[in-house]
PDB file of N, CA, C, O and CB in Angstrom:
ATOM      1  N   MET A   1      77.062 133.266 227.093  1.00  0.00           N
ATOM      2  CA  MET A   1      75.709 133.789 227.096  1.00  0.00           C
ATOM      3  C   MET A   1      75.722 135.177 226.482  1.00  0.00           C
ATOM      4  O   MET A   1      76.546 136.018 226.839  1.00  0.00           O
ATOM      5  CB  MET A   1      75.123 133.819 228.528  1.00  0.00           C
ATOM      6  N   ALA A   2      74.814 135.405 225.569  1.00  0.00           N
ATOM      7  CA  ALA A   2      74.742 136.695 224.887  1.00  0.00           C
ATOM      8  C   ALA A   2      74.206 137.770 225.830  1.00  0.00           C
ATOM      9  O   ALA A   2      73.356 137.519 226.684  1.00  0.00           O
ATOM     10  CB  ALA A   2      73.855 136.594 223.633  1.00  0.00           C
ATOM     11  N   ILE A   3      74.729 138.959 225.641  1.00  0.00           N
ATOM     12  CA  ILE A   3      74.269 140.096 226.434  1.00  0.00           C
ATOM     13  C   ILE A   3      72.972 140.610 225.816  1.00  0.00           C
ATOM     14  O   ILE A   3      72.895 140.858 224.613  1.00  0.00           O
ATOM     15  CB  ILE A   3      75.356 141.229 226.498  1.00  0.00           C
ATOM     16  N   LYS A   4      71.969 140.762 226.655  1.00  0.00           N
ATOM     17  CA  LYS A   4      70.682 141.266 226.184  1.00  0.00           C
ATOM     18  C   LYS A   4      70.750 142.782 226.126  1.00  0.00           C
ATOM     19  O   LYS A   4      70.922 143.451 227.145  1.00  0.00           O
ATOM     20  CB  LYS A   4      69.514 140.794 227.104  1.00  0.00           C
ATOM     21  N   SER A   5      70.613 143.314 224.911  1.00  0.00           N
ATOM     22  CA  SER A   5      70.756 144.752 224.749  1.00  0.00           C
ATOM     23  C   SER A   5      69.583 145.398 224.021  1.00  0.00           C
ATOM     24  O   SER A   5      69.519 146.624 223.931  1.00  0.00           O
ATOM     25  CB  SER A   5      72.021 145.049 224.014  1.00  0.00           C
ATOM     26  N   LYS A   6      68.674 144.617 223.512  1.00  0.00           N
ATOM     27  CA  LYS A   6      67.529 145.143 222.778  1.00  0.00           C
ATOM     28  C   LYS A   6      66.294 145.135 223.671  1.00  0.00           C
ATOM     29  O   LYS A   6      66.136 144.262 224.525  1.00  0.00           O
ATOM     30  CB  LYS A   6      67.276 144.321 221.494  1.00  0.00           C
ATOM     31  N   ILE A   7      65.429 146.109 223.465  1.00  0.00           N
ATOM     32  CA  ILE A   7      64.203 146.219 224.234  1.00  0.00           C
ATOM     33  C   ILE A   7      63.018 145.997 223.307  1.00  0.00           C
ATOM     34  O   ILE A   7      62.952 146.558 222.213  1.00  0.00           O
ATOM     35  CB  ILE A   7      64.108 147.594 224.937  1.00  0.00           C
ATOM     36  N   LEU A   8      62.093 145.178 223.760  1.00  0.00           N
ATOM     37  CA  LEU A   8      60.866 144.910 223.029  1.00  0.00           C
ATOM     38  C   LEU A   8      59.713 145.340 223.920  1.00  0.00           C
ATOM     39  O   LEU A   8      59.519 144.780 224.999  1.00  0.00           O
ATOM     40  CB  LEU A   8      60.749 143.396 222.619  1.00  0.00           C
ATOM     41  N   ASN A   9      58.958 146.314 223.485  1.00  0.00           N
ATOM     42  CA  ASN A   9      57.811 146.783 224.256  1.00  0.00           C
ATOM     43  C   ASN A   9      56.562 146.035 223.831  1.00  0.00           C
ATOM     44  O   ASN A   9      56.306 145.855 222.641  1.00  0.00           O
ATOM     45  CB  ASN A   9      57.615 148.298 224.082  1.00  0.00           C
ATOM     46  N   VAL A  10      55.795 145.606 224.805  1.00  0.00           N
ATOM     47  CA  VAL A  10      54.542 144.918 224.551  1.00  0.00           C
ATOM     48  C   VAL A  10      53.467 145.609 225.371  1.00  0.00           C
ATOM     49  O   VAL A  10      53.585 145.735 226.590  1.00  0.00           O
ATOM     50  CB  VAL A  10      54.638 143.396 224.898  1.00  0.00           C
ATOM     51  N   ARG A  11      52.433 146.049 224.700  1.00  0.00           N
ATOM     52  CA  ARG A  11      51.336 146.716 225.405  1.00  0.00           C
ATOM     53  C   ARG A  11      50.310 145.675 225.843  1.00  0.00           C
ATOM     54  O   ARG A  11      49.920 144.801 225.068  1.00  0.00           O
ATOM     55  CB  ARG A  11      50.669 147.800 224.503  1.00  0.00           C
ATOM     56  N   THR A  12      49.884 145.785 227.093  1.00  0.00           N
ATOM     57  CA  THR A  12      48.884 144.886 227.656  1.00  0.00           C
ATOM     58  C   THR A  12      47.881 145.700 228.456  1.00  0.00           C
ATOM     59  O   THR A  12      48.109 146.866 228.778  1.00  0.00           O
ATOM     60  CB  THR A  12      49.545 143.799 228.544  1.00  0.00           C
ATOM     61  N   THR A  13      46.783 145.065 228.763  1.00  0.00           N
ATOM     62  CA  THR A  13      45.859 145.662 229.718  1.00  0.00           C
ATOM     63  C   THR A  13      46.421 145.409 231.109  1.00  0.00           C
ATOM     64  O   THR A  13      47.346 144.613 231.272  1.00  0.00           O
ATOM     65  CB  THR A  13      44.405 145.076 229.568  1.00  0.00           C
ATOM     66  N   GLU A  14      45.872 146.075 232.099  1.00  0.00           N
ATOM     67  CA  GLU A  14      46.307 145.833 233.479  1.00  0.00           C
ATOM     68  C   GLU A  14      46.077 144.380 233.858  1.00  0.00           C
ATOM     69  O   GLU A  14      46.917 143.758 234.509  1.00  0.00           O
ATOM     70  CB  GLU A  14      45.563 146.762 234.459  1.00  0.00           C
ATOM     71  N   GLN A  15      44.925 143.837 233.442  1.00  0.00           N
ATOM     72  CA  GLN A  15      44.595 142.453 233.765  1.00  0.00           C
ATOM     73  C   GLN A  15      45.581 141.490 233.104  1.00  0.00           C
ATOM     74  O   GLN A  15      46.053 140.555 233.751  1.00  0.00           O
ATOM     75  CB  GLN A  15      43.160 142.129 233.324  1.00  0.00           C
ATOM     76  N   GLU A  16      45.896 141.703 231.836  1.00  0.00           N
ATOM     77  CA  GLU A  16      46.854 140.837 231.148  1.00  0.00           C
ATOM     78  C   GLU A  16      48.214 140.885 231.824  1.00  0.00           C
ATOM     79  O   GLU A  16      48.854 139.855 232.032  1.00  0.00           O
ATOM     80  CB  GLU A  16      46.985 141.242 229.678  1.00  0.00           C
ATOM     81  N   TYR A  17      48.644 142.087 232.162  1.00  0.00           N
ATOM     82  CA  TYR A  17      49.942 142.268 232.825  1.00  0.00           C
ATOM     83  C   TYR A  17      49.970 141.487 234.135  1.00  0.00           C
ATOM     84  O   TYR A  17      50.917 140.751 234.410  1.00  0.00           O
ATOM     85  CB  TYR A  17      50.224 143.772 233.087  1.00  0.00           C
ATOM     86  N   ASP A  18      48.916 141.658 234.943  1.00  0.00           N
ATOM     87  CA  ASP A  18      48.864 140.974 236.239  1.00  0.00           C
ATOM     88  C   ASP A  18      48.863 139.459 236.076  1.00  0.00           C
ATOM     89  O   ASP A  18      49.513 138.747 236.841  1.00  0.00           O
ATOM     90  CB  ASP A  18      47.626 141.411 237.016  1.00  0.00           C
ATOM     91  N   GLU A  19      48.124 138.964 235.071  1.00  0.00           N
ATOM     92  CA  GLU A  19      48.079 137.523 234.836  1.00  0.00           C
ATOM     93  C   GLU A  19      49.441 136.984 234.431  1.00  0.00           C
ATOM     94  O   GLU A  19      49.870 135.940 234.924  1.00  0.00           O
ATOM     95  CB  GLU A  19      47.050 137.192 233.762  1.00  0.00           C
ATOM     96  N   ILE A  20      50.119 137.686 233.542  1.00  0.00           N
ATOM     97  CA  ILE A  20      51.455 137.260 233.107  1.00  0.00           C
ATOM     98  C   ILE A  20      52.430 137.296 234.277  1.00  0.00           C
ATOM     99  O   ILE A  20      53.218 136.370 234.471  1.00  0.00           O
ATOM    100  CB  ILE A  20      51.969 138.156 231.958  1.00  0.00           C
ATOM    101  N   LYS A  21      52.368 138.354 235.041  1.00  0.00           N
ATOM    102  CA  LYS A  21      53.268 138.502 236.192  1.00  0.00           C
ATOM    103  C   LYS A  21      53.054 137.374 237.197  1.00  0.00           C
ATOM    104  O   LYS A  21      54.020 136.789 237.686  1.00  0.00           O
ATOM    105  CB  LYS A  21      53.053 139.866 236.875  1.00  0.00           C
ATOM    106  N   LYS A  22      51.796 137.065 237.508  1.00  0.00           N
ATOM    107  CA  LYS A  22      51.488 135.998 238.467  1.00  0.00           C
ATOM    108  C   LYS A  22      51.941 134.645 237.926  1.00  0.00           C
ATOM    109  O   LYS A  22      52.508 133.835 238.659  1.00  0.00           O
ATOM    110  CB  LYS A  22      49.975 135.968 238.779  1.00  0.00           C
ATOM    111  N   PHE A  23      51.690 134.404 236.648  1.00  0.00           N
ATOM    112  CA  PHE A  23      52.069 133.124 236.056  1.00  0.00           C
ATOM    113  C   PHE A  23      53.580 132.937 236.094  1.00  0.00           C
ATOM    114  O   PHE A  23      54.075 131.877 236.476  1.00  0.00           O
ATOM    115  CB  PHE A  23      51.559 133.028 234.614  1.00  0.00           C
ATOM    116  N   ALA A  24      54.301 133.971 235.696  1.00  0.00           N
ATOM    117  CA  ALA A  24      55.768 133.892 235.702  1.00  0.00           C
ATOM    118  C   ALA A  24      56.284 133.667 237.120  1.00  0.00           C
ATOM    119  O   ALA A  24      57.160 132.831 237.343  1.00  0.00           O
ATOM    120  CB  ALA A  24      56.386 135.179 235.108  1.00  0.00           C
ATOM    121  N   ALA A  25      55.740 134.413 238.074  1.00  0.00           N
ATOM    122  CA  ALA A  25      56.173 134.271 239.470  1.00  0.00           C
ATOM    123  C   ALA A  25      55.884 132.864 239.987  1.00  0.00           C
ATOM    124  O   ALA A  25      56.708 132.278 240.689  1.00  0.00           O
ATOM    125  CB  ALA A  25      55.474 135.317 240.362  1.00  0.00           C
ATOM    126  N   PHE A  26      54.727 132.326 239.646  1.00  0.00           N
ATOM    127  CA  PHE A  26      54.366 130.980 240.081  1.00  0.00           C
ATOM    128  C   PHE A  26      55.379 129.957 239.595  1.00  0.00           C
ATOM    129  O   PHE A  26      55.693 128.998 240.299  1.00  0.00           O
ATOM    130  CB  PHE A  26      52.972 130.613 239.581  1.00  0.00           C
ATOM    131  N   HIS A  27      55.894 130.169 238.374  1.00  0.00           N
ATOM    132  CA  HIS A  27      56.873 129.243 237.802  1.00  0.00           C
ATOM    133  C   HIS A  27      58.313 129.642 238.110  1.00  0.00           C
ATOM    134  O   HIS A  27      59.255 129.000 237.644  1.00  0.00           O
ATOM    135  CB  HIS A  27      56.684 129.158 236.306  1.00  0.00           C
ATOM    136  N   GLY A  28      58.479 130.699 238.891  1.00  0.00           N
ATOM    137  CA  GLY A  28      59.812 131.091 239.351  1.00  0.00           C
ATOM    138  C   GLY A  28      60.701 131.667 238.260  1.00  0.00           C
ATOM    139  O   GLY A  28      61.924 131.539 238.322  1.00  0.00           O
ATOM    140  N   ILE A  29      60.092 132.304 237.258  1.00  0.00           N
ATOM    141  CA  ILE A  29      60.885 132.928 236.206  1.00  0.00           C
ATOM    142  C   ILE A  29      60.465 134.386 236.050  1.00  0.00           C
ATOM    143  O   ILE A  29      59.383 134.788 236.477  1.00  0.00           O
ATOM    144  CB  ILE A  29      60.725 132.165 234.866  1.00  0.00           C
ATOM    145  N   SER A  30      61.325 135.146 235.444  1.00  0.00           N
ATOM    146  CA  SER A  30      61.015 136.558 235.214  1.00  0.00           C
ATOM    147  C   SER A  30      59.964 136.687 234.124  1.00  0.00           C
ATOM    148  O   SER A  30      59.763 135.768 233.330  1.00  0.00           O
ATOM    149  CB  SER A  30      62.287 137.346 234.833  1.00  0.00           C
ATOM    150  N   MET A  31      59.304 137.821 234.091  1.00  0.00           N
ATOM    151  CA  MET A  31      58.331 138.077 233.031  1.00  0.00           C
ATOM    152  C   MET A  31      59.022 138.055 231.673  1.00  0.00           C
ATOM    153  O   MET A  31      58.472 137.539 230.700  1.00  0.00           O
ATOM    154  CB  MET A  31      57.620 139.432 233.253  1.00  0.00           C
ATOM    155  N   THR A  32      60.216 138.608 231.609  1.00  0.00           N
ATOM    156  CA  THR A  32      60.965 138.624 230.355  1.00  0.00           C
ATOM    157  C   THR A  32      61.219 137.209 229.865  1.00  0.00           C
ATOM    158  O   THR A  32      60.970 136.898 228.701  1.00  0.00           O
ATOM    159  CB  THR A  32      62.292 139.370 230.526  1.00  0.00           C
ATOM    160  N   ASP A  33      61.712 136.351 230.749  1.00  0.00           N
ATOM    161  CA  ASP A  33      61.979 134.968 230.362  1.00  0.00           C
ATOM    162  C   ASP A  33      60.699 134.240 229.959  1.00  0.00           C
ATOM    163  O   ASP A  33      60.691 133.464 229.004  1.00  0.00           O
ATOM    164  CB  ASP A  33      62.662 134.224 231.505  1.00  0.00           C
ATOM    165  N   PHE A  34      59.613 134.500 230.697  1.00  0.00           N
ATOM    166  CA  PHE A  34      58.351 133.856 230.354  1.00  0.00           C
ATOM    167  C   PHE A  34      57.882 134.263 228.965  1.00  0.00           C
ATOM    168  O   PHE A  34      57.486 133.415 228.165  1.00  0.00           O
ATOM    169  CB  PHE A  34      57.286 134.198 231.387  1.00  0.00           C
ATOM    170  N   VAL A  35      57.924 135.560 228.678  1.00  0.00           N
ATOM    171  CA  VAL A  35      57.471 136.047 227.371  1.00  0.00           C
ATOM    172  C   VAL A  35      58.376 135.510 226.265  1.00  0.00           C
ATOM    173  O   VAL A  35      57.880 135.068 225.228  1.00  0.00           O
ATOM    174  CB  VAL A  35      57.446 137.596 227.343  1.00  0.00           C
ATOM    175  N   LEU A  36      59.679 135.541 226.464  1.00  0.00           N
ATOM    176  CA  LEU A  36      60.601 135.030 225.444  1.00  0.00           C
ATOM    177  C   LEU A  36      60.382 133.540 225.188  1.00  0.00           C
ATOM    178  O   LEU A  36      60.344 133.102 224.038  1.00  0.00           O
ATOM    179  CB  LEU A  36      62.052 135.277 225.868  1.00  0.00           C
ATOM    180  N   GLU A  37      60.239 132.766 226.262  1.00  0.00           N
ATOM    181  CA  GLU A  37      59.996 131.328 226.094  1.00  0.00           C
ATOM    182  C   GLU A  37      58.702 131.092 225.331  1.00  0.00           C
ATOM    183  O   GLU A  37      58.634 130.213 224.472  1.00  0.00           O
ATOM    184  CB  GLU A  37      59.941 130.619 227.464  1.00  0.00           C
ATOM    185  N   SER A  38      57.679 131.873 225.641  1.00  0.00           N
ATOM    186  CA  SER A  38      56.393 131.734 224.962  1.00  0.00           C
ATOM    187  C   SER A  38      56.517 132.049 223.478  1.00  0.00           C
ATOM    188  O   SER A  38      55.956 131.342 222.641  1.00  0.00           O
ATOM    189  CB  SER A  38      55.350 132.646 225.603  1.00  0.00           C
ATOM    190  N   VAL A  39      57.242 133.094 223.156  1.00  0.00           N
ATOM    191  CA  VAL A  39      57.431 133.478 221.755  1.00  0.00           C
ATOM    192  C   VAL A  39      58.182 132.384 221.006  1.00  0.00           C
ATOM    193  O   VAL A  39      57.790 132.003 219.903  1.00  0.00           O
ATOM    194  CB  VAL A  39      58.193 134.816 221.654  1.00  0.00           C
ATOM    195  N   TYR A  40      59.259 131.880 221.600  1.00  0.00           N
ATOM    196  CA  TYR A  40      60.038 130.838 220.929  1.00  0.00           C
ATOM    197  C   TYR A  40      59.233 129.546 220.758  1.00  0.00           C
ATOM    198  O   TYR A  40      59.358 128.870 219.737  1.00  0.00           O
ATOM    199  CB  TYR A  40      61.317 130.551 221.716  1.00  0.00           C
ATOM    200  N   GLU A  41      58.407 129.202 221.755  1.00  0.00           N
ATOM    201  CA  GLU A  41      57.560 128.022 221.627  1.00  0.00           C
ATOM    202  C   GLU A  41      56.564 128.200 220.485  1.00  0.00           C
ATOM    203  O   GLU A  41      56.333 127.270 219.713  1.00  0.00           O
ATOM    204  CB  GLU A  41      56.820 127.744 222.945  1.00  0.00           C
ATOM    205  N   ARG A  42      55.982 129.374 220.377  1.00  0.00           N
ATOM    206  CA  ARG A  42      55.026 129.656 219.307  1.00  0.00           C
ATOM    207  C   ARG A  42      55.718 129.582 217.951  1.00  0.00           C
ATOM    208  O   ARG A  42      55.161 129.038 216.997  1.00  0.00           O
ATOM    209  CB  ARG A  42      54.378 131.045 219.505  1.00  0.00           C
ATOM    210  N   MET A  43      56.929 130.124 217.860  1.00  0.00           N
ATOM    211  CA  MET A  43      57.680 130.066 216.609  1.00  0.00           C
ATOM    212  C   MET A  43      57.949 128.617 216.217  1.00  0.00           C
ATOM    213  O   MET A  43      57.814 128.253 215.049  1.00  0.00           O
ATOM    214  CB  MET A  43      59.005 130.840 216.735  1.00  0.00           C
ATOM    215  N   ALA A  44      58.328 127.792 217.189  1.00  0.00           N
ATOM    216  CA  ALA A  44      58.601 126.383 216.914  1.00  0.00           C
ATOM    217  C   ALA A  44      57.333 125.681 216.446  1.00  0.00           C
ATOM    218  O   ALA A  44      57.375 124.869 215.521  1.00  0.00           O
ATOM    219  CB  ALA A  44      59.169 125.683 218.163  1.00  0.00           C
ATOM    220  N   ASP A  45      56.198 125.994 217.085  1.00  0.00           N
ATOM    221  CA  ASP A  45      54.925 125.404 216.665  1.00  0.00           C
ATOM    222  C   ASP A  45      54.605 125.764 215.218  1.00  0.00           C
ATOM    223  O   ASP A  45      54.198 124.908 214.434  1.00  0.00           O
ATOM    224  CB  ASP A  45      53.789 125.870 217.587  1.00  0.00           C
ATOM    225  N   LEU A  46      54.791 127.027 214.871  1.00  0.00           N
ATOM    226  CA  LEU A  46      54.505 127.461 213.506  1.00  0.00           C
ATOM    227  C   LEU A  46      55.430 126.791 212.495  1.00  0.00           C
ATOM    228  O   LEU A  46      55.004 126.453 211.391  1.00  0.00           O
ATOM    229  CB  LEU A  46      54.632 128.974 213.400  1.00  0.00           C
ATOM    230  N   GLU A  47      56.701 126.598 212.871  1.00  0.00           N
ATOM    231  CA  GLU A  47      57.631 125.892 211.987  1.00  0.00           C
ATOM    232  C   GLU A  47      57.187 124.443 211.799  1.00  0.00           C
ATOM    233  O   GLU A  47      57.266 123.906 210.693  1.00  0.00           O
ATOM    234  CB  GLU A  47      59.069 125.944 212.556  1.00  0.00           C
ATOM    235  N   ASP A  48      56.719 123.809 212.876  1.00  0.00           N
ATOM    236  CA  ASP A  48      56.237 122.430 212.782  1.00  0.00           C
ATOM    237  C   ASP A  48      55.020 122.344 211.869  1.00  0.00           C
ATOM    238  O   ASP A  48      54.926 121.444 211.034  1.00  0.00           O
ATOM    239  CB  ASP A  48      55.892 121.884 214.177  1.00  0.00           C
ATOM    240  N   ILE A  49      54.094 123.276 212.027  1.00  0.00           N
ATOM    241  CA  ILE A  49      52.894 123.289 211.194  1.00  0.00           C
ATOM    242  C   ILE A  49      53.271 123.459 209.729  1.00  0.00           C
ATOM    243  O   ILE A  49      52.717 122.787 208.859  1.00  0.00           O
ATOM    244  CB  ILE A  49      51.937 124.412 211.634  1.00  0.00           C
ATOM    245  N   GLN A  50      54.205 124.351 209.458  1.00  0.00           N
ATOM    246  CA  GLN A  50      54.645 124.569 208.079  1.00  0.00           C
ATOM    247  C   GLN A  50      55.296 123.313 207.507  1.00  0.00           C
ATOM    248  O   GLN A  50      55.074 122.970 206.346  1.00  0.00           O
ATOM    249  CB  GLN A  50      55.624 125.749 208.010  1.00  0.00           C
ATOM    250  N   ALA A  51      56.092 122.635 208.315  1.00  0.00           N
ATOM    251  CA  ALA A  51      56.743 121.409 207.850  1.00  0.00           C
ATOM    252  C   ALA A  51      55.704 120.341 207.504  1.00  0.00           C
ATOM    253  O   ALA A  51      55.849 119.634 206.507  1.00  0.00           O
ATOM    254  CB  ALA A  51      57.717 120.878 208.920  1.00  0.00           C
ATOM    255  N   VAL A  52      54.660 120.223 208.324  1.00  0.00           N
ATOM    256  CA  VAL A  52      53.602 119.250 208.058  1.00  0.00           C
ATOM    257  C   VAL A  52      52.876 119.617 206.763  1.00  0.00           C
ATOM    258  O   VAL A  52      52.598 118.746 205.938  1.00  0.00           O
ATOM    259  CB  VAL A  52      52.603 119.185 209.245  1.00  0.00           C
ATOM    260  N   ARG A  53      52.571 120.895 206.586  1.00  0.00           N
ATOM    261  CA  ARG A  53      51.887 121.328 205.359  1.00  0.00           C
ATOM    262  C   ARG A  53      52.725 121.024 204.120  1.00  0.00           C
ATOM    263  O   ARG A  53      52.196 120.567 203.107  1.00  0.00           O
ATOM    264  CB  ARG A  53      51.574 122.831 205.421  1.00  0.00           C
ATOM    265  N   GLU A  54      54.017 121.275 204.198  1.00  0.00           N
ATOM    266  CA  GLU A  54      54.900 120.992 203.063  1.00  0.00           C
ATOM    267  C   GLU A  54      54.949 119.491 202.778  1.00  0.00           C
ATOM    268  O   GLU A  54      54.913 119.067 201.623  1.00  0.00           O
ATOM    269  CB  GLU A  54      56.321 121.529 203.337  1.00  0.00           C
ATOM    270  N   TYR A  55      55.031 118.695 203.843  1.00  0.00           N
ATOM    271  CA  TYR A  55      55.047 117.236 203.684  1.00  0.00           C
ATOM    272  C   TYR A  55      53.762 116.759 203.016  1.00  0.00           C
ATOM    273  O   TYR A  55      53.795 115.967 202.075  1.00  0.00           O
ATOM    274  CB  TYR A  55      55.228 116.539 205.051  1.00  0.00           C
ATOM    275  N   GLU A  56      52.626 117.254 203.517  1.00  0.00           N
ATOM    276  CA  GLU A  56      51.342 116.830 202.959  1.00  0.00           C
ATOM    277  C   GLU A  56      51.205 117.255 201.499  1.00  0.00           C
ATOM    278  O   GLU A  56      50.646 116.514 200.691  1.00  0.00           O
ATOM    279  CB  GLU A  56      50.187 117.409 203.783  1.00  0.00           C
ATOM    280  N   LYS A  57      51.704 118.423 201.159  1.00  0.00           N
ATOM    281  CA  LYS A  57      51.652 118.883 199.769  1.00  0.00           C
ATOM    282  C   LYS A  57      52.502 117.979 198.883  1.00  0.00           C
ATOM    283  O   LYS A  57      52.056 117.557 197.817  1.00  0.00           O
ATOM    284  CB  LYS A  57      52.133 120.348 199.658  1.00  0.00           C
ATOM    285  N   GLU A  58      53.730 117.680 199.325  1.00  0.00           N
ATOM    286  CA  GLU A  58      54.612 116.803 198.556  1.00  0.00           C
ATOM    287  C   GLU A  58      54.002 115.416 198.399  1.00  0.00           C
ATOM    288  O   GLU A  58      54.082 114.805 197.334  1.00  0.00           O
ATOM    289  CB  GLU A  58      55.984 116.701 199.230  1.00  0.00           C
ATOM    290  N   LYS A  59      53.391 114.930 199.477  1.00  0.00           N
ATOM    291  CA  LYS A  59      52.776 113.603 199.446  1.00  0.00           C
ATOM    292  C   LYS A  59      51.630 113.574 198.443  1.00  0.00           C
ATOM    293  O   LYS A  59      51.515 112.630 197.661  1.00  0.00           O
ATOM    294  CB  LYS A  59      52.271 113.205 200.847  1.00  0.00           C
ATOM    295  N   SER A  60      50.779 114.602 198.459  1.00  0.00           N
ATOM    296  CA  SER A  60      49.635 114.607 197.538  1.00  0.00           C
ATOM    297  C   SER A  60      50.082 114.775 196.097  1.00  0.00           C
ATOM    298  O   SER A  60      49.463 114.220 195.189  1.00  0.00           O
ATOM    299  CB  SER A  60      48.657 115.721 197.907  1.00  0.00           C
ATOM    300  N   GLU A  61      51.148 115.532 195.874  1.00  0.00           N
ATOM    301  CA  GLU A  61      51.651 115.722 194.511  1.00  0.00           C
ATOM    302  C   GLU A  61      52.342 114.484 193.976  1.00  0.00           C
ATOM    303  O   GLU A  61      52.385 114.274 192.763  1.00  0.00           O
ATOM    304  CB  GLU A  61      52.606 116.892 194.466  1.00  0.00           C
ATOM    305  N   SER A  62      52.889 113.654 194.869  1.00  0.00           N
ATOM    306  CA  SER A  62      53.618 112.462 194.424  1.00  0.00           C
ATOM    307  C   SER A  62      52.699 111.273 194.166  1.00  0.00           C
ATOM    308  O   SER A  62      53.101 110.301 193.527  1.00  0.00           O
ATOM    309  CB  SER A  62      54.659 112.079 195.455  1.00  0.00           C
ATOM    310  N   GLY A  63      51.463 111.351 194.664  1.00  0.00           N
ATOM    311  CA  GLY A  63      50.514 110.261 194.455  1.00  0.00           C
ATOM    312  C   GLY A  63      50.734 109.084 195.381  1.00  0.00           C
ATOM    313  O   GLY A  63      50.157 108.019 195.160  1.00  0.00           O
ATOM    314  N   VAL A  64      51.554 109.241 196.415  1.00  0.00           N
ATOM    315  CA  VAL A  64      51.816 108.165 197.369  1.00  0.00           C
ATOM    316  C   VAL A  64      50.625 108.022 198.304  1.00  0.00           C
ATOM    317  O   VAL A  64      50.151 109.008 198.868  1.00  0.00           O
ATOM    318  CB  VAL A  64      53.117 108.435 198.174  1.00  0.00           C
ATOM    319  N   ASP A  65      50.140 106.791 198.468  1.00  0.00           N
ATOM    320  CA  ASP A  65      49.038 106.530 199.383  1.00  0.00           C
ATOM    321  C   ASP A  65      49.583 106.238 200.770  1.00  0.00           C
ATOM    322  O   ASP A  65      50.661 105.666 200.927  1.00  0.00           O
ATOM    323  CB  ASP A  65      48.172 105.359 198.883  1.00  0.00           C
ATOM    324  N   THR A  66      48.817 106.643 201.767  1.00  0.00           N
ATOM    325  CA  THR A  66      49.185 106.340 203.142  1.00  0.00           C
ATOM    326  C   THR A  66      48.061 105.550 203.788  1.00  0.00           C
ATOM    327  O   THR A  66      46.944 105.495 203.273  1.00  0.00           O
ATOM    328  CB  THR A  66      49.481 107.635 203.941  1.00  0.00           C
ATOM    329  N   VAL A  67      48.371 104.941 204.918  1.00  0.00           N
ATOM    330  CA  VAL A  67      47.408 104.145 205.663  1.00  0.00           C
ATOM    331  C   VAL A  67      47.297 104.742 207.052  1.00  0.00           C
ATOM    332  O   VAL A  67      48.302 105.127 207.650  1.00  0.00           O
ATOM    333  CB  VAL A  67      47.826 102.639 205.722  1.00  0.00           C
ATOM    334  N   SER A  68      46.078 104.821 207.567  1.00  0.00           N
ATOM    335  CA  SER A  68      45.881 105.389 208.905  1.00  0.00           C
ATOM    336  C   SER A  68      46.475 104.471 209.967  1.00  0.00           C
ATOM    337  O   SER A  68      46.634 103.269 209.758  1.00  0.00           O
ATOM    338  CB  SER A  68      44.382 105.622 209.182  1.00  0.00           C
ATOM    339  N   TRP A  69      46.798 105.069 211.112  1.00  0.00           N
ATOM    340  CA  TRP A  69      47.338 104.313 212.233  1.00  0.00           C
ATOM    341  C   TRP A  69      46.314 103.271 212.697  1.00  0.00           C
ATOM    342  O   TRP A  69      46.683 102.160 213.074  1.00  0.00           O
ATOM    343  CB  TRP A  69      47.723 105.262 213.398  1.00  0.00           C
ATOM    344  N   GLU A  70      45.037 103.631 212.669  1.00  0.00           N
ATOM    345  CA  GLU A  70      43.983 102.700 213.074  1.00  0.00           C
ATOM    346  C   GLU A  70      43.966 101.469 212.164  1.00  0.00           C
ATOM    347  O   GLU A  70      43.779 100.349 212.639  1.00  0.00           O
ATOM    348  CB  GLU A  70      42.609 103.399 213.049  1.00  0.00           C
ATOM    349  N   LYS A  71      44.160 101.673 210.867  1.00  0.00           N
ATOM    350  CA  LYS A  71      44.193 100.558 209.914  1.00  0.00           C
ATOM    351  C   LYS A  71      45.396  99.655 210.181  1.00  0.00           C
ATOM    352  O   LYS A  71      45.278  98.431 210.141  1.00  0.00           O
ATOM    353  CB  LYS A  71      44.236 101.085 208.463  1.00  0.00           C
ATOM    354  N   VAL A  72      46.539 100.252 210.450  1.00  0.00           N
ATOM    355  CA  VAL A  72      47.739  99.460 210.769  1.00  0.00           C
ATOM    356  C   VAL A  72      47.492  98.621 212.009  1.00  0.00           C
ATOM    357  O   VAL A  72      47.810  97.432 212.032  1.00  0.00           O
ATOM    358  CB  VAL A  72      48.971 100.376 210.981  1.00  0.00           C
ATOM    359  N   GLN A  73      46.922  99.239 213.048  1.00  0.00           N
ATOM    360  CA  GLN A  73      46.635  98.489 214.272  1.00  0.00           C
ATOM    361  C   GLN A  73      45.659  97.344 214.013  1.00  0.00           C
ATOM    362  O   GLN A  73      45.855  96.235 214.510  1.00  0.00           O
ATOM    363  CB  GLN A  73      46.070  99.421 215.342  1.00  0.00           C
ATOM    364  N   ALA A  74      44.610  97.609 213.238  1.00  0.00           N
ATOM    365  CA  ALA A  74      43.625  96.576 212.935  1.00  0.00           C
ATOM    366  C   ALA A  74      44.265  95.434 212.141  1.00  0.00           C
ATOM    367  O   ALA A  74      44.015  94.260 212.413  1.00  0.00           O
ATOM    368  CB  ALA A  74      42.443  97.176 212.153  1.00  0.00           C
ATOM    369  N   ASP A  75      45.087  95.792 211.163  1.00  0.00           N
ATOM    370  CA  ASP A  75      45.753  94.755 210.334  1.00  0.00           C
ATOM    371  C   ASP A  75      46.687  93.894 211.166  1.00  0.00           C
ATOM    372  O   ASP A  75      46.832  92.699 210.907  1.00  0.00           O
ATOM    373  CB  ASP A  75      46.546  95.406 209.183  1.00  0.00           C
ATOM    374  N   LEU A  76      47.326  94.500 212.172  1.00  0.00           N
ATOM    375  CA  LEU A  76      48.263  93.765 213.010  1.00  0.00           C
ATOM    376  C   LEU A  76      47.585  93.113 214.203  1.00  0.00           C
ATOM    377  O   LEU A  76      48.208  92.344 214.934  1.00  0.00           O
ATOM    378  CB  LEU A  76      49.354  94.682 213.487  1.00  0.00           C
ATOM    379  N   GLY A  77      46.311  93.420 214.401  1.00  0.00           N
ATOM    380  CA  GLY A  77      45.574  92.842 215.515  1.00  0.00           C
ATOM    381  C   GLY A  77      46.004  93.401 216.868  1.00  0.00           C
ATOM    382  O   GLY A  77      45.995  92.693 217.875  1.00  0.00           O
ATOM    383  N   ILE A  78      46.365  94.628 216.879  1.00  0.00           N
ATOM    384  CA  ILE A  78      46.769  95.241 218.158  1.00  0.00           C
ATOM    385  C   ILE A  78      45.828  96.353 218.562  1.00  0.00           C
ATOM    386  O   ILE A  78      46.018  96.974 219.607  1.00  0.00           O
ATOM    387  CB  ILE A  78      48.193  95.785 218.069  1.00  0.00           C
TER     388      ILE A  78
END
């Protein structure tokens, strides 16, 4: 496990701080862990969105047609 040696300051209102603190406590984790997990989840979401955008761009440039899931279900009678 890596030693945590860097400090990241985040400014919040009193209300935001209290909400984060209560949420973290409710889930039994530290505020630091909650904030870090939230940041990493957001980063992963953004990477996923970028991957979808790149896929859609490549698909449109290649001229490949796709079929909706609803059409597949209708064609298969499911």
